[in-house]
C-alpha positions as CSV (number, residue, x, y, z in Angstrom):
1,M,-20.5,-5.5,-34.3
2,G,-20.6,-6.7,-30.3
3,K,-20.8,-3.9,-27.8
4,K,-17.8,-2.1,-26.3
5,E,-16.7,-3.0,-22.9
6,K,-16.4,0.3,-19.9
7,C,-13.6,0.7,-17.5
8,V,-15.5,0.2,-14.2
9,I,-13.3,2.6,-12.7
10,C,-13.6,5.7,-15.2
11,S,-16.9,4.1,-17.3
12,E,-14.1,4.9,-20.5
13,I,-15.0,2.4,-23.8
14,V,-12.1,0.1,-23.2
15,G,-10.0,-0.6,-26.1
16,F,-7.5,-3.3,-24.3
17,H,-9.2,-4.9,-21.5
18,F,-7.0,-4.9,-18.0
19,K,-8.2,-7.7,-15.2
20,G,-7.4,-5.7,-11.8
21,M,-5.3,-8.1,-9.1
22,E,-7.5,-10.1,-6.8
23,E,-5.8,-7.2,-4.3
24,W,-7.0,-5.1,-5.1
25,G,-11.1,-6.4,-5.1
26,I,-12.0,-4.8,-8.4
27,E,-14.6,-7.1,-10.6
28,G,-14.9,-6.7,-14.1
29,T,-12.2,-5.1,-16.7
30,L,-10.3,-1.6,-16.9
31,C,-9.0,0.6,-19.1
32,G,-5.2,0.8,-19.5
33,K,-5.1,4.6,-18.1
34,C,-6.6,2.7,-14.8
35,Y,-4.7,-0.6,-14.9
36,S,-1.3,1.7,-14.8
37,K,-2.9,3.9,-12.2
38,K,-3.5,1.0,-10.2
39,I,-0.1,-0.8,-10.5
40,D,1.5,2.7,-9.5
41,K,-0.1,2.7,-6.3
42,H,0.2,-1.2,-6.1
43,Y,3.9,-1.5,-6.3
44,P,5.6,1.8,-5.7
45,G,9.1,2.7,-5.9
46,D,11.2,3.0,-8.7
47,H,10.0,2.1,-12.1
48,V,8.9,4.0,-15.2
49,R,5.3,4.6,-16.2
50,V,5.2,5.9,-19.4
51,N,2.8,8.1,-20.6
52,K,2.0,9.3,-16.9
53,H,2.0,12.8,-18.2
54,L,-2.0,12.3,-19.5
55,D,-3.5,11.7,-16.3
C-alpha cells in the first residue's frame, strides 16, 4: 500500500486531495476541511459551506 499524504496545513491524512489556488501561495496537498476554510476566506459573501459546524 502507498504512503498516505498529509495536509500541508493541519497534517491530517488526506482522503480526497485538493490543490490550493496560486493566490494562496500554498505548495502541496490540502484536505477537504482546510480547502473549504481557504475557499470561504477567499470568496467571502453569501454561499453555503457544508459541514461548517464540524470545524
